[in-house]
N, C-alpha and C positions, 0 to 999 in steps of 0.2 A: 723655591717657587718654580724654577725651571723644571725640576723633577716632576712636578704636578701639572706641567703644561700650562702654566700661567704666564701671562704677558706682564713683564715688570715695567711699569710706567715710570716710576722714580723711586730712588732711595736716598735719603739724606739723614745726617746726624746733626745734632745741635749741641755738641760738646757733652761732657759728662758733668754730673753734679755729685758732690761729695755729701754723704749722709752718715757721717761718723765713720764706723768701721767699714761700711759698704759704700760703693759708688753706683750711680745710675747713669746709663747712657741711653738717652731717648733716640729711637730710630723711627723716622717717618717713612712708611712704605706704602706705595700705591701699586696695586696689581689689578689685573682683569682676567676673567675666565669663567668657566661654568661653576655652578653651585657646588657640584661634587668635587671639583678641583680645589676650590677655596676651602671647603670643609676639610679635605685631606691635608691641605697646607696647615690649617689651624691645628689639626691633630698632630702633625709632625712637630710643630712648635711645642706642644705639650710634652713630647717625648725627648726633647733636647736635653743634653747633659748640663746645660747652662740655665740658671734661674732667670726667669723673665716674667713679665706681666704684660698683657695687652691693656694698655692704659685707655685707649680710645679706638673705636672702630666705627666707620660709616660705610654703609652699603647702598649702592644705587644700581638699579637694573638698567643695562644698556640695550639689551634686546631680550628675546624670548629665553635664550639659554646662556646669557652672558651678563656677568656682574662686574661692576667697577667697585673695588673695595680699597679703603684707605685705613691703615693701621698706624697707631703710634704705639710702638713696643718699647718697653723699658727693659734693657739688659741690666742685670744686677750683678756686680762683681765685688770681690773683697779687695779693699784698699790695702796695698802692701807698702805703706810708707815706712821708712826707717824710723825707729824710735830711739 
C-alpha cells in the first residue's frame, strides 16, 4: 500500500479458520488514496506469490480524487499439521 502512495488507515486480522487441508486468514484493510493508486494496489495483490481472495470491498469517495476503500482479504495457506 505504501509503495502505491496509499494512506493505511487500519489493518486487523481476526484469527485463522481451518478449512481442511487449507487455512484462511481474514485481513481487514482500510486505505485511502487516488483511484489510480487503489487500482495499482489491487493489481499488485493479483501478482502476489500467495493465494488470496478479496472477500469484500467497499469504496467511498472522500473528495474529487480521493477514495476511502475497505477490503476484507482472505489469505489462503496450506495447513502443515503433523499427521
